[in-house]
Residue, then its C-alpha position, 0 to 999 in steps of 0.5 A: m500500499a502506497r503511503g499517503n501524502l501530507r500537506i500543511f497549512l503554516g501560519a504565524a499566529p492565531g487568527a491567520g486563517k489556517t483552519f479556514a484555509l483547511l476547510e475551504e480546500g476540503r470543500r474545493l476537493a470534495g467538489e472535484g469528486f474526492d472523498v473528503v472527511v473531517g477527522a478533527v477541527a477547532a472551530k473555536g466558535r468562529a462563524d466563518n469556520e462554522e460556515m465552511l464546515e457545513g456540508l463536510e462529512l464529519c468522522p466520527k459522526p456527530g454525537t461521538e467523541g472526536l473533532e473538538g475532543g481529538l482525532d479518532v484514528q480507527a474511525v478514520k481508518d475504517r471509513a478509508p476516505d481519500i483525504v482527511l482534514v485534521d486541524d492543529y498538527a501540534a495538538a495532543s490528546g490522551g498523551v498521544h501527539r496528533w502528528e503521531q496519529v497522522d503518521a499512522l493515517l499516512d501509513a494506511g494510505i490516507n492523505v492528510i491536510s493539516t494546520l500548524d502554528i509556527r510557534n509549535l516548531e521545535s527548532l523555533s521554540d527558543a526564538v519564539r520564547e524570546v519573542t513572546g515571553e511564553q514557552e510553547s508546551l506542545t512542539v513538533p520535531d522539524t524533521v516530521v514537518r519537513g517530511a510533508g509533501q507540500i507546506e503552504l504559508v497562510d499569511a496575514s499582516p500584523e495590522l490585519l490580525r489586530q483588526r480581526l482580534a478587535d472585531g472579536k473574530i479570534y477570541g470569544t471574550r473581551e478579557e482574552a482579546d485584551a490580554a492577547l493585545a498586550g501579549v502575542f498580538r503586539i505589532g512587533t511580536l506579530a511582525a517577528l513571528r511572521e518573519l520567523a515563518l517566512l525565513w523558516l519556509a525560505e530554508r525549506v525551499d533552499a533545502d528542497l532546491s539543494d536536494y534536487k540539484e544533488l539528486k539530478r547531479v547539477r553542479e552549476s549554481w542556479p541564481a535563485r537569489e543573489k549570493i556572494a561568496v568572498g574568499v579571505g585569507g585571514k589578513s586585516r586588508d581582507q576587510v576591503l573585500v567584505r566591504r566591497a561585497a556588502r556594497m554590491l549586495a545593498a542594491a539587491t533585495g534578499g541578497e546573502l553575504h558569505v565570507i569564507h576562510v579556507r585553512t590548508g594546515t600549511e599557513g602557519a603564522a600567515e593568518s592572525g587570530k585577531d584579524l580573523e576575529m575582526l573579519r568575523r565581526l565585520t561580517a556579522e555587522f553586515g548581516g552575512v555568515f562567516h565560514a571557516i572550512g578546510g581544504r588543500d587547494v584554497g581556490q578549489a575549496l572556495v569554488d566547491f563551497a560557493r557551489s554548495i551554497n548556490a552562490t551567484q558571485i565569488m570575490v577574491g583579492a587580486p594577486s600582487r602586481r609584483s608576483p611572478f605567478r600573476g595570471r598563471s597560478g594561485v587562488a585567483a587563477g584557480v577560482l577563475r579556472d573552476a568557477g564556471a557560470m559564477d561571476v568572479h570579482l578580482i579586487n585590488h587590496l588597499p593597505g590595511p592597518s598593517g599592510g604597508q609595513r613588512r615585518t623585519p627579521p629580528r636582530l641580535g642587537r648592537r651589543r652583540e654585533i659590534p663586539a662580533f665585528a671586532l672579534a671577526v677582525g682580531l680572531p683570525p690573525a690570533l688563531q693564525f699566530i697560534l698555528d705558527l707556533l705549533p708544528h704541523n704540515q696540513l692545510s686542513t688543520d689551519m682551515l678547521v681551526h679558522l672555521t671554529g673561529i668563524v662559528g664562534v663569531a656567528l654565535l656571538g654576532g650573527l651572519w655579517p660578522a661571520v661573513a667578514a670573519a670568513v673572508l679574512a680567514g680565507l685571505i690569511v690561510n692563503y697568505f700564511s699556509v698555501r704555497p707560495v707562502g707570503s703571497l696571495s697567489v696560488l699555484d696549485p689548482e687544488n688549493v684554489l678549490a680548497l680555499l673556495i670551498f672553505v670560504l663557502v662552508a664558512v658562510a653556510v655555517s654562519l648562515v645556519v648558526d645565525r638562524s639558530a641564534k635568531l630562532s633561540k632569541e625569537a623563542h626566548i622572546a615568545g616565551a616571555e610573551a607567553a608568560v606575560l599573557g599567561e599571567l594576564s589571563r590568570r589574573a583576569v580570571a582569578e581577580g575579574n579585572s576591570i578595564p581600568a586595572f587592565l590598563d594599569q597592567v598595560r602601563e606597568h608592563f610597557q613602562v609608559k606614562g599612560a594607557g588609554l581606551w578610545a571609542r569612536r562616536g558617530t559615523g562618517r565625517s562627523a565621527v570623533w574619538e572619545l577617551r573612555e578609560f585612561s591609566g596614568e598622567p597626563r590625560p591626552a585630549e586627542v588621539s594624535e597625542a599618543d606615541t603608540v596606537e593599536q587599532l582594536n577594531g573599527d570603533r576602538m583603539l588602544t593608545l600609549t603615551g610616554r615612548e614609542l614601542s619597538q616592533d617586538e613590543r608592538r606585537l605583544l601590544a597587539a596581544f594585549g589589545a585582543h585581550l582588552l577587546a574581549m574584555v570590552q565585548r564581555e562587558e558590553l554583552s553583560a550590560s546588554q544581558r542585564e538590560n535585556l533581562r530588565l526589559a523582559e521583566g518589565n515586559t512580563m510585568r506589563t503583560s501580567i498586569l493587563r491580564a491580572v487586572s482585566h477582572d480585578l479592577r473591573t469588579p470593584l468598579a462595577g460595584i461602585k457604578l452600580a451603587s452610585s447609579s442606584l443612589r442617583d436614580k430618582s424613581i427608586t426610593f431607599g431607606p436609611d439602611e439601604q442608602e448606608e449599604l450602598l454608600a459602604t459598597i462604594e467606600y469598600g470598592a474605592d478602598r479596594l481600588d486604592r490598594l490595587v493601584s498602590n500595589l501595582l505602582d509599588m511593584s513597578r517601581i521595585t521592578a524599575d529599581s527606582v525605590a529607596p528608603l529614607i532610613r531613620p530610627v523607627y519604633w515597631v509600636d508606632v508603625v504597627g499602629e499606623a499600619l492597622r489604622g482602618t483595619d476592623s477585624e475582631r480576629l486581629r491581636v497585637l502582642l508587642p513587648d514594651n521594650m522593643p528598641p527602634v530599627d533602621a527603616d522607612p516609616g512609610m514603606l514599613e507600614r505598607v509591608i505590615a499592612n500587606l502582610v496583615e491583609n494577606a493573613l486575614k484573607y487566606a486564614p478566614d477562620s483563624d486569629v491573626v497575631i502580630a508579635g515581636a522579638v528583640g535581637g541583640a545576642g539572640s538569633a535575630r541577626i542580618g549577617d553580623v548585624p543585630a536585628s529585631e523581628l516582627t512576626v504575623v502569625d495565622h493558623g490557616s491552611g499554610i503553604p507547601a514548602d516547595e511553593v514558598l519561593a513562588m509565593f513572593r513572585p508578582f501575581q501569585r495567589a493561592d489555588d483556592t483563592t476566589p477571583g476578586t480577592g486581589i492580583g497577587l502583588g501583596l507579598a511581592v511588594a512587601k518583600g521588595f520594600t523589606e529588602a530595599m530597607g536592608g532587611v529580610l522577609l521570611a515565611e515559616p510554617t506555624p506550629g499546628g498549621g498556618l503560616t508565620m511571616v517574619v520581618r527582620l530589620p537591623l537595630s538602629t545605631g542612631a546614625a544616619p545611613e551611609p549614602g548609596i547603601r540603600g538605593a536612590s530615592w523612594q519617590q518614583s524616578 
């Protein structure tokens, strides 16, 4: 039996019209003669969906379980239609996922048409949570969805969706619509979900195109949309190529930028990790993708990768005009040879930040070269004098002795002093040891060859010794630099160094007067460099005052004042600069993360407020409206008792609104970090009296000792804390007395850290709170499960905790012996002195 075909209508948000499109397609196919049934549908009470459902056969039949309740797989199999319509591909019923049920129908040879929301795709769950602030509980694996034979996008603009919501075509109640308008149906959220749907579907199309090309063995790139592949070698000057490609794509709608670095394993130190990171960041700034791939032939690997991504153009740097291989070999020639139908752009590199300077080979230093030249002049005559004193008849002995001296000169001063010693030694051997002695002329041709070989061997040995000495010096320098960088990294990890502390280390290491971090503000000709951090004196006013400048990236630079650095020191400074850039980026990332967290919390707060108060604010308003309208109605006559009852209703509703609005305002201030107490000595008895003013309850008892000392607190804030705790206890323990008691710290257990404290407890004997729910109890908009609507919006404890911590105290919840809950407010004992500035925040007033 052939497997059935799956077709999915994909939507970006509720109300896009997926179910309508599903039913409309079912009616069209039924009209063409296909056997179509409806296996499961969520009409959601929408009139247009109900109208489209009329005339379609339902399976199972009406009156049996199915449709809104779930998909009856066996009933559909027994019916065996050509096509079954199954709404909501991501739904689940009885622990079974609907997409698994659909798979069973497909195995039975039945074609299925279904619907899916982009929010239910597994690969997009994290992105959707970032956009909407909500985690979808039901998701479908992408591999399952991509296995569908056809996926169609049901698109609707954010404005149209919001209009449908306002017209009541998506949710049945006004409360649901209001909450949605503050949540998923914000313009930005809908636009982001729509973009996610379009991008996901575009990736599906690209994957289908790649699969087709692979199946048909098509090697050429098909220009479905403009894609430029830029080959870079890991040098700073390659930034020119990335910028040029970005300018070319600026005019192409939907174009893609791919920057490719090919690692051959033989480049050694030719590439710079710092330059590669700058290229990676520059690519990201232009919205491109950076790829690092491996390959033996750079040109071939670049072309193959460009074909794999269906690139339309390849851009590489043109070979140097001084290259003897220009036009015949190299990366550019290989790309031109193998590119086929892809356009190839050869771009002349402009000098990069360091492209105009060639690195000079390391020298051993004048302190070694000058003595070496002196030794090169004096050592050969001295050795010849010693040889004349010793009886010998072999020319080879003279040559070996002089060769040993040349090696010594090379070890001390390097190549050129050794070459000078070799030439002078050759002349001395010729004059004193080769016949005729006492003359530079040579009679025996063999001696001529021997002298020539002696000089060549001496020079060759000098080259080897010179190279070895320089490598030894480089290794010593590299070891010292590695030790410095290792210590730098160790201190950064162990001590968590800040940028000013790091600049202190840079200044001390290079022994300069000052080290500064500059950042560019603005763009284009109006851009200026600002000094963000500086260590040392004097503080420069302009970048031009610095003696050494190290460009970190396009927007930051590190400068040193006091002296110019050598080439080796500049190389080490570049490593310091890379480390500093990483620190700056880490701090910026941390700041961005904190800001995003704050915005997310604020967004969650606003959404929760709108959802919570949609009922809790309307209830007292409705009572006030009804009571006041009744009192103003001239056609109704109320007795004194009835009038008093209506007035009491108005007063109760107003008080309740006042508490709700006050808690909302206080919670918003706490969330925005704009709350700080005005600390002064406060007595518990005074604050408790004010907090309970207006509270009329026979169940309330106050048991405070007479000798309780003052605590450091803000009287107004502490009143709110106590009032909220008492109100919460009276509300959730309706059959229990509420006791307010106190305890003094000092040498007792009531302490905040090492500071003596005093405690106030609010004790009830209600149902209490399970231990695993204590932390959740202090979160905003949390209410007990058994609380009836209208008792509050769950901000009382959250406000109390925020105010207590702002005053430097602690709010705890403990089980009451025998059942119930005990709330403990612990504040530091007053020392009689004013608190230090900045310790307790900014200001109690809203900032």
